[in-house]
C-alpha angles and dihedrals in degrees: 000000000000090000093051091047091052092051091051091050091050091051093048090048095048096044099077093048092048090051093050093048096045115109119233109272125232089247088060089057092051100258125120118237134190116262092238094059114127125198096269093049091047091051092052090045092056093041095057097035111095091194089064092061092042092054093043091052092046092052090050091053092049090052090054091054093207121187125244109267095214128233123334093230091052099054087117097044093131092051091049092057093046101043124066099227095118099021103065121104137176131218124005123335136180125182118191121186127187122193106212096175138349088272104034136055138160130213135201121200125191125189130182135178095034119166117252135039096315109058096184137042141179128203131190120197138177130196129194120183137167134159095291108018137053124184123182130174137165137178131192136204092273090056094249106158126200127181138177131189127187125179129178107218090183138346089277104033127065130178120205135184130186130181141167131192110201133188085240104063092206088068096050114108146160126211128194120194140180124191130187120194116200129184093269105007143046125212124192136179127190136187119195118195093341115191120199091192103059100008096241122147143088120278127188134182125182136177129193120192132185110230096179132359088269104032132062135171134193147165139211129209119206123196120178134176109182091177137004115293091009111107135167133178134187137171129214131196131204139180133187127198119190111174092177140000092266101056140040137183120203132182122181137170129207106207110307098306106061130054122183125188128177142178126202126189132181100216095184140339090282103031132067128175135185143178129203131192124190123187120195122192119173107160092181090061096036089241121146119154144135131217121201126183135173128198142182135197128200123192114201129180093269104008145049121210126192129183132178136181132183138193092262092070095257117143121188135181138180127191123193113189117192102214096173136348106295094008124094135172119214130201123182133178140175131194118192105190097184096049094034092230127140129194130191133186136182127185150153135221119207125182125180 
């Protein structure tokens, strides 16, 4: 009896230590294992099994609970809304939008005083959108047609298509795109003017991954074949650091010749500011230059004011005055001190 009691005590004493020293089994990782596996066989099985490392990494990512970093092409989304790069216009402009239903609306756009041989233009556009699908198309007086189609196959997967038929055939294009949004990453692939006959076209693939709740990195691979037997590839890298909701740092390369950095700051509830620096170095063309621009955006009760200046002496401003619900008055201006050129624009936006 004493001998049996002593053996039981030794087992109870050794059991916790054995449990603490025991390695995680394959069953714990979700893989089945034969009943006759010993520790050495189990170790070799995990060492040579790539699924073991994939699942271990996936479990580690789930424990971190990282946020989705967004889309690769919208790393500078705050700068784009603060700066005036894509918002400036010249001459007279009127945009009229009519909401026909909760999912469908049409828009008329008139422009006058445009530079070039055609001083005026008219565009007609229509937009249909619901929870899973968005369709947008527009046509102008020169019969240039542009169309976009987005469809959410699932919560994570989206398919997109974009095309334009221009009067100048060299500017016509079609773009096919697929995007997968994970819990802490976004992957995207694009094909521009792909040809199954001679293999020409432009193909892009990018991936953006959250490393910490405030830091994300990504890369984009570009492969283009403008004509048969002429190929070119390049790779770009990007990183985004957002220590808080009111500021963001972004650095991005375009191949090996262009580096773009930006900083955005929300100064107050009504004021946002940003700065962007682009360095271009192309030794084969003897080109080495840098562009720096700063911008600010003020949101008032009934108006929005934007201003931007760069190192080439160009100063731009845009004022949007909300006169009434659905009716806005726009005023834009540009002063280029080095070239001695001035531009002025006036417009209205009406939505009913």
